N, C-alpha and C positions, 0 to 999 in steps of 0.2 A: 342320306340326310346330312346337312351341315351341323357341326357342333353348336350347342346352345346352352345357355343357362336360363332356367325358368323358376322364378320364385315370386309368388303373389301373396302378400301378407294380409289381404283384406278378409275380414270376418263378414261373411255373407249370411243374412237372415232372410230366407225366401219363403213366401207363402202368405195366405190370407191371415190377417190379424197380427202380422209381425211388428207393426208399429208399437204394439203393447209392450215390446221388450226394450224399447228405446231408453226409457228411464233407467233401467238396470244396466244395460249394456254400455251406455255412454259414460257412466260414472268413472270407470277406470282411466279415462282419458283426460278428465278435468271437470271442474264444476262451473267455471266461468265460460259461458258459451256465446259465440257470435252466431246468431241464426240468420242465414242468408237465404233469400228467396226472390222471386221475380215480380211479376206485375200484380199479384194479389189473388190469383185464381185459387190458391190454396185456402184462402179465407172463404171464398164462395162455396167451395166443395166441402168445407168442414174439416179438412185435413189440418189446418192451422190449429184449430182448437184441440184436436187429438194430440198433436205434437206438444202444445203448451201444457196439456194435462200431464204428459210424460216428463216435462221439464220442471215440474214443481220441486222446489228445493235447490234448483240451479239458479245462478245469476246470469240472466239472459239479456244480451244486447242485440237489437235487430238491425239488419241491413237489407231492406227491401229494394226492389227496382232493378234487379239484374236484367240486362238486356238479352234478347234472343241470340244475338251475336255479342257475347260479353265484351265490354269496353274496358280499356286500361284505366279509365277514370274511376270506374266502380271498384276495380282491384286496388287502386291507390287509396281510396276511401276506406275500404275494408282493412287494409294493412295498417292504416293510421289508427283506426278504432282499436284494433288488436293491441297495438303498442300502448295506446293511451289507457285502455281499460284492463290491461293485463290478462287478455283473453287466453284461455288454456286449450280450447278445442273449437274448431270451426264446423258448424252443422249446416249442410246444404239441404234444403227442402225444395225440390224442383227437378227439372230435367237436366240434360247434359250441359247446357249453358251455365246453369247455376252451380253445378258441380265443378265445371272447368274454372269458373271465376273463383270458387272457394279454394281450389288448389293453388291458384296464383296468389290469393290473399294469404293462405297459410304459409307459403314460401316467402312472400313479401314481408310478413310479420316478423320473420327471423333474419331479415336482410337490412342493412343500414342504408342502402341506396334506393334508387327508383325501381319499383317492381318491374318496369319494362326492361330493365337490364337483364332480368332473369328469363324473359321471353326471348330476347336477342341471343342470350347465351345461357342455356339451361345448366351448364356445368357450374354456374355461380350459385346454384341452389345447394347450400351446404347443410341446411336444416329446414324444418317446417313444423308448424303446429299440427297436432293430430286432426285428421279430416274425417267426418262422418256424413252420411247422407241418407235421406228418405227419398227414394226415387219416384218421380211422378210421370215419367214417360220412357218408352222403350225406343232407343235410337243409338246414342253415341257410345255406350259401353264405358263411359267415364267412371262408373261406379266401381270398376275393378281394374283400372289401369293407371299409370302414373303421368298421363298426358292431359293437357288442356289447351284449347285454342283461344287466343285473346286477340281482339282487334284494337288497332290504334287509328282512330279517324284522322288524326293529324298527319300521319305518314301514309295513310291508305294501305296499311299492312295488317294482315291477319295471319298470325304465326303461332306455332306450337311451343309451349313450354313442357318439357318432358324430363322427369328426373325421378329416381326411385324413392326419394323422400316424399313424393306427392301421391303415392298410393293411398287411397282411402283406408283408414283403419277399420271402419265399420260401414256396411251398406245394408240398408233395409229395403227389400224388394217385395212389395205386396201387390200382386197383380190386380186386386180389386180397386186399387187407387186409379188404375188406368181406365176404369169404366167411364169416367167423365172427360177423357181426352177428346178434343174436337176431331171430327173426321179428317180435316186437312193435316192436323199434326200426326194423326195415326198413319196417314198415307206417307207423309214426309219422313216419319220415323222409320217406316218399313223400307223406304228407299235408301235411307242411311244405312240400315243393317245390311241390305243387299250390296251396297257399294263397299262397305268395309270388308265384307267377305270376298268380293270380287277382286279387290285390291291385293288381297293375300293369295288368292287363287291364281291370278294371272301374274306370275313372276318368272324370271328367267330360268330358275332352277326347277327341274322336273323330277328330282329323285325322292321327294317326300310324299310317297304314295298315301300314307295314312293321313297326312294333312289335307291332301286333295279330297279324300273321302269325307273327312270331317267337314270341310268347307261345303261340299255338295249337300250334306245333310242339313247344315244350318241354312243354306240357300233354299232348299226345299221347304223348310219350316217357315221361312219368311214368305215365300210365294204361296204357301197353303193358308197360313193363318192371318196374313195381312187383310185379304178380302173378308175373311170370317169376322175379324174384329170390326171392320167397317159395317158389315151387315148387321151384326149383333154386338153392340159395344160392351155388354155385360157378359159376354161369353168367356167364362173363366179359363176354359181350355185354350182358347185362342190367345187371350191376354197373357197367360202364364207362359205359353210356349214362345210367344213373341218377346216377352220380357227376358227370358233366359237366353234366347237366340241373340238378342242385342248384347248381353253381357259376354257370352262366349265369342261373339263376333269381333270383340275388340278388347279381350283380356290378354292378348298376345299369344294365346295358345296356338291359334291357327297359322301363325307366321313362323313358329319354331321350326328350325331345320331348313328354312327357305331364305327369307330376308329379301332385301331390295327396296328401292324407293317406290312409294305409291304413285299412281299416274294421274288419276282424275282429281283426287283431293287437292293437290297443290294448285290445280287450275281453278277449282271451285272456290278455294280460299281467297284467291285474288278477286274472283267475280263477286263474292259476297262482301269482301272488304270495300270494293268500289260501290256496290249497289245495295248492300245490306239486305239481300234476299234470304229466305229461309234456306239453311244449308242443304237439307234433304231435297228440296225443290231443285236447287242448282245441280245436285248430283244426278237427279232423275233426268234432267235435260241433257247434261254433258255425257253421261255414261254410254248411251247407245252410239253417239257420234264418235266418241273415243274408240269404241269397239270397232266400228266400221273403218276408222282411219288406220288402225294398226293391224287390221286383218290382212294377211298375206300368205304366201306359200309356207313361210316359216312359222306362222302362228295359227294357221287354220286347224291343225290337228287338236290343239288345246281348246279352241273355240268349239270344235265339233264334239269333243269330250264333254264340255260344259253343256252343250245342247242335248247330248244323249243322256248323261247321268242326272241332269237337273230337270229336263223337260220331257225326256223319253223320245227325243227326235233321233231317228236312225234310218236314213234312206240308203246308206251305203255310199253316198256321194259326200265326201268330207267337206268340200267347199259349200255346197248347198246346205248341209246340216249346220255348218258354222253360221252362215247367213241367217238361217231360220232361227237359230238360238238367239241371235242378236235382235231379230225382229220380235221374237216372243218377249224378250226383256222390255223392249220399248212399248209393246202393246200392253204389258202388265202395268207399267207406270201410268199410262194413259187411262187404263181401266180403273185405276185407283183415284182418278180425278186429278192427277198431276199434270202440269203443262209439258208440252213436247218441245216448245221453242222458246228462245229468249224473248222474242217479240211478245209472247203471251204474258210475260212478267214486266213488260215495259222497258226492255233493254235493247238498244240499237247498236250499230257497229262502230259508233264514234270512238270508243276507247279499246277496241279489240286489239290493235297493235300494241298499245301501251300495256294492256293487261297480259298479253302473250309474253312480252319481254319480262314482265315482273314475275310471272309464274315460273319461268326458267331461272331467273336470278335468285329467287327465294327458295329453291328446292334443288333436288338432285335428278330431276327428270331428264336432263340432257345427257346423263352418263350412267345412271343406276336404276332406271325404270325398266319395266318389262320390254317395251320398245322405246328407245331413246327418242326424246321429243325436243326439237329445236323451237325457237320462237315462231318460225314459219309453220311448223306442225301445229302448234297450239293455236295459231291464228286460223289455220284451216279448220280446226275443230270448232272454234267459235263460229266461223262462217257456216259450217254445216248445221249449227244450232239456230241459225237465224229464223 
């Protein structure tokens, strides 16, 4: 295994009813709170009232309306409010997009310039307000990592800000909150979990045996409990396992000792920057085509290992097993109600070439990914998804 440093400072409170500890746990980070949330679903489900009950005695300023692909405009507004109101802690109540936006807001509140500067160059994050969250969806793992993805509609860029100052200080994970997540979001979130783990599993370095086994366990969990949560939304076993799988899937544990650029995410970030589609949907469409594109004599052994250890496929023919594992992955996404093609989400080939070049320009996939991808490779992957 390669050398690594691993330090996650997040205080995780996991389990049914853990929202009740928010009032006590948040106090050590500050009393002036910026409450950040999305389109208002937390009010329909009653979660907003539970949170506000916990925030009695706090000075609360609200920032609603965070977009599913959070925009830099919302971040700028949040940073402005923090400076104007003397905010001491940023509290996100929502899914990964809300947490991502809150991280950028917390960093922007401690920065004199435009918060977009921090997205373009994460090393400029020298400080951030404490960040807390009450999670409402299993997907991104943003509740236990220092990264966040922000979109800039003006430049058609969707980029990551990532800095140790942006780790959440407190994350409250109550699986019962997920009971009201719509089926489409449950499916997209499951695809996101699977993609996160695959990005860490399919890497050039093969010497991290323990990480491969951990990845396979998290993948098996997502493949098992995603359908269970769709079938019975209030299945606590399913929701709790999915919730923790999402957190483990992107708290940087699975990548320790391996490293390397991710392959599908940089492509999807460009796709959703141009078309604003749901991130997990884009990943479900792109991942099987990426797998088929990079399958070769050099990579087929790892794909066959994936097929065997995740799906139990073992015919003795490495190539056939590899192909069967990819097919099974695609079939799973379709069985969850996710689209198989870009055409199904209204995306045509008009901007394929432009997006392919942008995916390579804004990432390291041309020289540090599992299989190096040129603009021509990315273009072919887009065409395979038509």
